[in-house]
N, C-alpha and C positions, 0 to 999 in steps of 0.2 A: 459745221464746226471750224472756226476760223484759226489758223495758224498765225499768231501775232508775233503773239509777241512779241527800231532796233539800229548800231552805227559802227564805226571802226571800218578802216579801208578794206574793202573787198571780203568783209566779213559779215555773216548773217547777224541781224540783231536778235536779242534774246526774247523768248515769248513773254509777252506783258500779262496777258489774262489767261491764256491756256495754251497748251500743246496739245494737239489732236491725239486721239486713241486711234492708232491704225497698225495694221500689220506691215512692217517694212521689210525690203529685201536687200536694202543697202546699210550695212552695219555702221557706216560713218555717220548716219544720222542720229546715232545714239551719243555722239560726241556732246560734251557739255558746252552750252552757249554762254556767252559772256555774262557773268553775274550768277551763273547756276553752279551749285556745288552739292556734293553727295552729303546726305544726312545719315543715312543708315544703308547697310548692305547685309544681305544674307545670302550664303552660298547654298548650293544643293537644294533649290526649291523647284517644284514642277508647277507648270501651268496645267492645273488638273482639268480644266474646261476643255482645252483642245490639244495639249500635248502632254497627256498623262504619262508618268514614268520617264519624261525627258528632264534630266538635271540641268538646272540652269541659275542664273543669278538674279536676285530680286533687289532692285535699288530704289530708294527714295531719296529725291533731291528737293531743293527748295521750291521747285516748279512742277514736278511730275513724279510718276512712278514709272519705272522701266523693268522690263524682264526680257533676258535673252538666253538662248540655249548655249550651253557650253560647247556643244559639238557642231551645231550648224548655224552659222552667222546669220542665214536668212530667217531663222525662227526668232523674232523679237517683237515687242510691242512696247508702246508708250502711252501712258494715261495722264492726261492733264488734270491738274487738281480742280480745275474749274468745272469739269464734268461730273465730279463725284456727287452721288446722291446719298449713299450709306456706306459705311465701313464696319463690318462686324467679324466676329471669330465664330467658327462652329466646329464640331467635332468632325474629323476626317471620316469619310464614307468608305475609305479604301481599307478594308480590314487586312490587307496583306502588309501595311506599314507596320513595323515593328517599334513604333515610338508613339508618344502620346501628344505630338505636336497638333495643335488646332490649325484649321484651315482658314486663310484669310479670305473673307467673302466681300466682294466689292460690287455695288450697283452703280452704273454711270448712265447718264442720259444726255444725247445729242440730238437736238431737234426733237422729234416724236419718237425717236428710236431708243430703246433701253438696252443696255448691255450688262452682261453679268460675268464676273471674273472670279476665279477660285485659285489661290496659290497655296500649296502645302509644303512645308519642309519635309524633306526626304530623311534628314537626322533628327535626333533628339534636340529640341529646342524650346526652352521654357519662356522666352520672350513673348510678350503680348504684342504682336505686331499690329493688331487693330487698334489698340490704344495708341501706340506710337504714331500710326498713320492719322489717326484722328486728331492728335494734338498737333502735327505737322500742318493738317489741312485747316485746323482752327487758326493757326497763326498766319496761313496763307489768306484766309478770308479776311482776318482783321487788318492785314497789311495792304488791303487793295488800294488805298489811296496813294500807295507809292507807284502803282502802276495804270491807274484809271482815273479819268476825270471826274470830279464831283462838282455837281450844282445844287447850291441851297441845302447844304447838309450842316449838322450840328458840329461844325469844326471850330467855332469861336465861342469863347465863354469870357465874360467880363472884359471884352475888348482885347483878349489875348487869344493867340492860337493854341490849339490843344495839340501840342507836339507829340508826335509818334516815337516810340522807341527807334533808336538808330538815326533819328532826325535831329537837326539842330538848326536854329535860325541864323541866317548869315547876315541879313539886313531888313530893317523895317523903315518903311517910308510913308509918313502920314500925309494927308492932303494931296492924295492922287485921285484924278478924276477918270472914272470908267465911262468911255464914249460909246454910246449905242443909240441908233435911231435918231440921229441928229439931237440927241440931248445927253446931258452928263450927270453922273452920281458921284457925289464926293466920298472917298473912303480911304482905306489903308491897304497898302502894298507890302506883302511879306515875302521875302526871299529866303528859302531854306536850301539845304544841300540836295533835296530830292524833289522839291516842286516850287511852284509860285502860287501865292494866295492873295485874294483881294476880296475885301468885305465892305460893305457900305457903312458909313458912320452912323446913320440913323437906323439902320436895320441890320443886325449882324447876320441874320438868316439870309440876307441877300448877299451871297457870296459865290466864289468859284475857286475850286482847287484844281490846278492843272500840273502833273508831274511831268518832268523834263522827258520822260520816255514817250510822252504824248504829244510832244512839241516838235513841229517841223522846222520852224526857224524863228528868229527875232529879227525886227528891221524897225527903222525909223522912216515915217512917212509924213508928208505935209497933209494938212486937212484945214478945215475952216476954223478949227480951234488952235492952229498953230502945229507945230511938229509934236507928233505922238509915237509912243512905243506900240508897235503892232507884234502881236503874237499869233502865229498860225499853228493850229493843232494838226496832227496827222489825220488822214481821211480814212477812217475805219468803216468802210462800205457804207455807213450811215451818213456820211458827210463830216466835214471838220468845221471847227470854230475859227473865227478871226476876231480877235479882241483887240481893242485899242485903249490906251491909258495915256493920260496927259501928265507929265511929270515936269515941274518947273524947279529950278531954272534949266535952260537948254544944256549947260555944261554938267549938271547932275544926271540929265538923261543920258548923256554919252557914257558916263561912269557906270550908270545902271545897266545899260545894255551890254557893255564889256564884261561886267561881273555875270550877267545871265548867260551870256554866250559861253564863258569859261566853265561854268557849273554844268551847263547843258552838254558840253562835250565830254566833261569828266564822267558825268552819269551815263551817258550813252556808251562810252569805252569800257567803263567798269560799272555796271549797274549795281544798285543796291535795291533788292525787291522787298527788304523789310520783313522777310520770314525768319523767326527766331525759334530755335529749337536746339537744346543742348544734346549733341550727338553722343551715342554710346560707343562710338568707334575709339578703340584705344590708341590707334596709330594714325597720326596725321597722314601718313602716306596712303592710308586706305581711302582717302577722301577722293583720290583720283579714280577716273573711270577707265576700267580695263576694258578692252574692246574684244568681242568674241572673235575666234579665228576666221580669217577670211576664206570664203568659199573660191575655189579655183574658176567655177563657172557662175557667171551672173545670171541668176533665174529671174525671169520676168514673170513669175507665177501670179495666180490669182489671189486677190485680197480675201481673208478668211473671216470676215465680220460675222458670217451665220454662225460660226462655232460659239460666238458669245452672245448672240441674241437672246433675250428672254422669251420664253414661249408665247407669251401675250402680245409680243411684238411682231410675230411673223405675218400677222394679217396687215400690218402696216407697211410692209416691204412691198406689197402687191400694187401700192399706190404708185411707187416709183418705177417699178419693174413688173408691170402685169404679165401674166401667163400667156403664152401664145402656143399654138399647136404646131408641133414638129412633124412634118409628114415621113422623114427618114426613120423615125423611131415609133411614130403612131401615138405619141403622148403630148400632153400639154406640160410645158415646162416654163420656168421663169425667163424672161427675156435677158439675154446675156449682154454684157456691157459692149460697147463698140470695140472691135478688134480681138474680140474673144470668141472662139468657137468650141463646140463640145469635145473636140479631140485635144484641144489645148487643156482642158481641165484635167486630163488624165496624164499629162506631161511634165507634172511638177517634180523635179528630182531633188534629192537631198544627198 
């Protein structure tokens, strides 16, 4: 699962596609990244799967879902919306609870591993949080062009760009050549507040949509076609793209690259991720992220993924961590990560 999701001096970029689902022991990682904001917050919620009875706070932002314990800062997790498989409500199985609040049931998938999460309000709460989270997740999926590169998608209709909510066109330049493999295709170059788009004049389906959040830099280079605008995308493990465009005359090319660089800086410093959902929070002050209390001791404890694994996924774990025979206890056990021993498993302090 990749943590991508970025710029501003000495500041981590916000997540573009997903933020990993992990147990973290540093509560500072719960801070909002640039462009992230809280959409819904629920107090007194337990992580039923792994921390039953532990009151905490459940937060839904425009990028992820978070939970942290009110008492212990090291008990926290974050689930990126890109990992969600299903979100439903189900009756609480804990008969000791004196309220009718339903449990929020979440299934996620990372690679070949599936994880299950259960969050139950400890107080009476009539909100349907599964419906709220599904609506937010739907908006997150629809707004992916704000964050991800798109090739040959249905983004053009009748020679016009299909503008997304929160997006507006800043400039349109006709007669722009896309240069690739020593040949050129004539088309239209569109600049918006969140991305650059080019499409061929003879085939609207031959297009590319590249958000500023996926662009590494703009530059002007000399080529056999003359001076060209070069756009380099970020390298997301699978490699990046280098795109060349010829814009005439040269004076116009200079104006265009200045405009692109300005929009690129603005979008990276204060990103717009395109997620739209009307928050039910009454007070604007509630949209800030309150951090859990800091622990005096920084525990380097063990990640607790096994608490959330679905039963049918335990067999898949053995592929990465095959069992081995431990002579000291006379049993076969899963191979521990490097730097972890059996004694450290029992030294997690709260």
